[in-house]
Phi, psi and omega in degrees: 000130168278124176248124176243122176275117182250123177209150174253137174228155171284171178301333176262026172073024176267139174266343182196161177279323182200171189301333185261005181297121171285154181278016182289005174274354181275159179289167177299323182302313180297319184301327187284324179292316177301310179311302178300311182294330179285329177292315175306313182296321182081342177218138178235142180242132186211166172273173190289328180296316177294320184293330183289337184276356175284140176292331184188151175308144188274138187285152181075011179226152171269134181259118177255114190247111186277130184204153176281344184226077184294322182304326182270009181248150179248116182269189183228108184314128182075354175238316184220118174240134175260144176205155173257005188295155179285158187307318181294327175291318181298314179293317179300318182293316183298322183295315178305336182261005170092015170282139173248353180210152172221155174252125175269128188229023168110186358280206182305314182295313182296306179308321182287312171312304176301321180285322175296331176272012179052044178244018174249131183272319188220150176235118172244119189254114167269125179250124180254144183290049181232154177233123188268328188079320176207157179156201185261120182291168180297325181225136178213135180122234192297155176276145168199166181219103180235147170262139176235156176244128185289127177263314175201159179227118193236115175296136174254334169200195180304331184236353179246143167220170187240127176248121173255128179237143167266147178246011182247151178046051175238009176092167173292162185289337178261358179290000000 
């Protein structure tokens, strides 16, 4: 299964000012990239805190929400599922249901879990011209050391760009 980690970051590498911060700070161009990529994948994977920042589930996509307490959550059949499964098990389950790709959309701990488990194929970073000074980093939690290869660099507007990286076949971290 192909997994693309999609993230919008500030110039200082933050994905949010705090856990409840909505991603309404990104540009309309970033929102278009996000909408197209997640619709194409058909499934988005996120942590519970990220899910709580959504006003409502996004249409046309299955939401897989990783949480330590799935039994206490109420899902929406065919739209929102809560799980405490490990990242590899989540992807195996999705592949068993016929999905061929998934969009990983945060937060920092979920991003790190999938990257540390070597389950991310591509990393798509939209860099917005903001500096938060403090906040939530792109990755938090398990330690890992990965090398990426730039696939493309695309301006989205006069101040914002999208960098797409491959995490496959790029050699070791120390090379």
